[in-house]
N, C-alpha and C positions, 0 to 999 in steps of 0.2 A: 665541442665534441662531447657526446653523451657518455656517461660512465655510471656503473652501478656501485662504485666504491665510495667510502667516506660519507655515508648518509647521516644527516643530523636528525633530530627528533621529528621535524616536519617533513622528512623525506628529501632534503636538499643535499646535493653533492657539493663538497667544498673543493675548490681548486684555485689556481692562480687568478683566473678571471672572475672570481667571485662565485657565489652560490648559484648552481643550476638546479632549478626546482623540479625534481623527479619524484613523483608520488611513490610511496612505498609499495602499493599494490602493483604498480607498473613495473617497478624494479624487481619485485618477486616473480611476476609473471614472465618477464623477459630475462631473468637472470642467466638463462642458458645462452642468451645471445650477447652477453656483455662483452666478451672478448672480441667478437667481430665488430661491435660498435666502437670499442676503444681503438681498434686497428683501422677501421674503415669510415668511422663517423656515422651519422644518421642513416637510416635505411634509404636505399636508392632505387628500390623497386625491382631488384634483381632476384628477390626471393629470400626468405629467411628460414632457418631450420628450427623446427619446433622441438620440444623436449623428447618426443618419441622418434626423432630423426627424420620425420617427413618434411618435405619442402612445401612451404605455403607461399604462393605468389601474392605480393602486395600490389594491388592496383592503385597506382599513384596518378592515374589519368582521370580522376574524379568519377570513376565508375563505381560499381558495386563494391562494398566493403568485403575484404577477405575474412576468413575465419579468425586469423591471428589479430587483425585490426579490431574485429568485434570483441574478441576475448579481452584485449587490452582495455578497451573503453568500458566494457561491462565491469571488469574487475575494479577499475578506478571509480566508476559510478557507485558501485556497491560500497566501496570503502568510504567515499564521501558521504553516502547516506548513513553509514554506521556512525561516522563522526558527528553528523548533524543530530541524529537521534540520541547520541550519548552526550550531547552538549559540548563537544570539543570543537575548537575553531579550525577553520581551514579557509583557503582563498581559492575560489573557483577559477579565477583568472590565471593563477599560477599553474593549476592543474591542466587547464586548457592549453596553456603555453607549452607545457611539457609534452602533451599529446601531439600538438602541432609539430614539435621538433622531431618526434619519433615517427609519426605517420605521414608527415608532409601533407596534411589535410588543412583546409581553411578553418578559421575560427567558427564561422557559421555552419560549416559541415559538421564539425564536432558537436556544436550546441544542438543542432537538429537531431543528431544521433542520440544525444542525451535525452531529448524529448521523446524519441522513439522508445528508449528504455523505460522512461516514465510511464508511457502508455501500457507497456507490458506489465509493469509492477502494479499499475492501477487495476488491471484485469485480475491480478492475483490478490487484490484486496490489501495491498501494501501502500504506504505513503511514498511519495517521490520527493526529490530534492527541490526545495523552494527555489523558484525561478526557472525550473525546467518543466513547463506545463506540458502534459501529455499530448503527443502528436502521433497519430496512427501512421504506420508504415507496414506494408505487406511483405517486406523482405524477410523470408523465413530464416535466413542464416542468422539473423540477430536473435530470433527466438531460440534457436539451438544454442547460441552462445550464452544466453541467460540460463538455459537449462544446465549447461555445463558448469555453471556457478551455483548450482542448486543448494549446496551446503552453505554458501554465503547468504543466500536468500533465507534459509532457515535461521541463520544467525541473526538476520535483521528482524525476523518474526519473534525470535526469543527476546531481543532487546525491547520490542514493543510490549510483549507480555510482562516483562520485568518492570516496565514503567507504567503499567496500567492503573496504578493508584492515583495518578495525577488528576486534577480537575474536580474532585468532589466538593471542594470548598468553594467552587466557582458557580454553584447552582443559580445564584442571583443574576449572573450575567451570561447564562446559557444562550447561545445564539441559535435561533431557528432560521433555516433557509428554505427556499423552494425545493421540492423533491426533484430529482433528475427526471427528465422526460422519458416516457416509455418509447423505446426504439422499436418500430415495427420492422424496419429493414435490418437485415443482419449485415454488420460491417465486415470488412475483409479479415479482421483479426478473429472473428468468431469461428472461422473454419480452420482446419488443418492443425498445425502443430501448436499454435497458441491455445486452442481449445483443449488439446491434450494436456498441455502444461497446467492450465487452470484446473483441470480434473485431478491432476497429480498433486498439486498443492492444496486444492480444495479449501478456499478461505472460509466458506460457510461452515464446513465441518470443524475447522480449527476453532472458530468462534463458539460453536455449539459445545464443543468439548471443554472449553475454558469456562467452567462454572463460576469461577471467581470474577471473571470479566462480566458475565451476565449479572451477577449479584451487585457488583459495583455500579453498573449501568442503571439497574433498578433503583438502587439507593439514591443515585443522583436525581432521577426523575421523581422519586418520592419526595425528596427535599424541595425540588423545583415546584412541584404541584402545591405543596404546603406554602411555599414562599409566594407563589402567584396568588393564592387565595387570601393571604394575610392582609392584603391591601383593601379587600372588600368585605371579608367576613371571617372573624376569628373562629366562629362556630364551625363553619365549613372547613376551614384549615385543620381544625382539630379532629374532624371526622375522616380525613384522608387516611386510607389504610394500605399497608403494603401486604396485599392479599397473598402473594406467592410465598412471602416470608412467614406470615402468620398462619396460613391455612394449608400451605403446600401448593404444588402445581396441580393443574386440572381444571381450574375455573375458566380458562380460556383468556385470561388477562392477568396482569401483575399488580396493578395499582388501581384501587377504587378512589376516584377523585370526583370533583364537581365543577360545573360551570358556575359563574357568579350568581346566576338565578336559581341555583339549587339542583339543576338537572345533573344526572350521573354522567361521569366520564369513566369508561372502562378502558384503562390504558394498558396496552401490551407493549413492552419495551424490547427492542432488538439492538444489541450493542456490538460494535466492531472496532478494532484498532485500525481498520482500513479506511479507505476513502468513502465518499458519498454514494458511489455506485456499487459497492461491494455487495454481492448476493447474500441472502440469509435464508435460514429455514423458518418456515411457519407451519404449525401443526394443523391437522384437519379440524381439531376442536376450536382453534383460534379462528380459522376461516369460517366455520359454521356459526360461531358467535357473532362474527362481523356481519353475517347475513341475517341473523335473528334480531340483533340489536344495532341496526345501522346508524341510528341517531345517537347512540351512546359509545359505540366502540371507536377507539382511537389507537392507531399504531404509531409509536414514536421510535424513529430510527436514530440512534446515537452513532456518530462516526468520528474518526480522528481522536479516539478516546485517550490516547497517550499524550496528545498535545493539549490544546484547549478544546474540550469536547464541543461538537456542534450537533445539530439535530434537524430533522424535518418530521412533519406529522402528516399521516394519511388517514382519511376517513373513507368508509365504504361508499361504493363498491370497490374492493381492493383489486379485482381482476381488470378494472379499467385503468389502473395505474401501475400494475405489476404483471410480469409474466409468471404465472403460477404453474410450475412444472412438477407433476407427480414423480417421485423417485423411489417410493417404497410400496410394496404390495403385501397383502396378507395371503398366505397360502393355506387353503382349507381343503377338506375332503368332502364337505357337504354344504 
């Protein structure tokens, strides 16, 4: 029998039959249901009463997830993500077990829903729980559930920003990956409520406003470029300049570096705490420079910055690898 009483530090209930592993966020979310559970046991599909008094039918016949089911699994997922980002231990199998007991869903059904949540967080430019690879699903009720936990999402973003100092000392082992492929076709999540949620959270705007994040990303690439050149030319390594730091913005690139043969590399750095496909802003000046100096311009995208930063590099033409969407206009009278 499930109960919301006597929880220990890891969210387990203590009883005569030993600890029953009930994650704290689930307990908090369903606290209003605790008395019914204690009297009647786990949910039986007859409907449960939410905190506002409304009845929410739980579909236990392996059909679509109800709002209450989605709320429970999103709350638990975001708590696991918070713990992971904070370096606190938890056992995914225990939490899956608790959800199965409450929702009467299968292990695979719960794990698949975790992957669906990961896909939404990926679109928001946020990391996901290790082991729950993003899997798209067009069920809009899950998107609404994620939005209902918007404050928790902002809390995750705040943890990322608080941890953004990590990785600078790892410039010598910076991992470069292939860039994500340009998707011509719009997937199911690009329309409707997920697109609205992405606009609301606006990961590109959050990264742009975070000047400290941008500066740290540029510092990492400045150190990386110097380290890369030290193996072939101390003279070239000493000539690498952090242009945006020394001269200010406006040059259209951040780092002046060099190829081993002495050719210039004009490196523009874009940094995010999100994943590899998180969108970013690029200025008109930067785009024009990439067209004027296609042999020299390089765009380095740093991602997962609060973990071990990784990167990919793009060379012009940028519009063959990125969707460039104009978002600002100048209003004039002549």
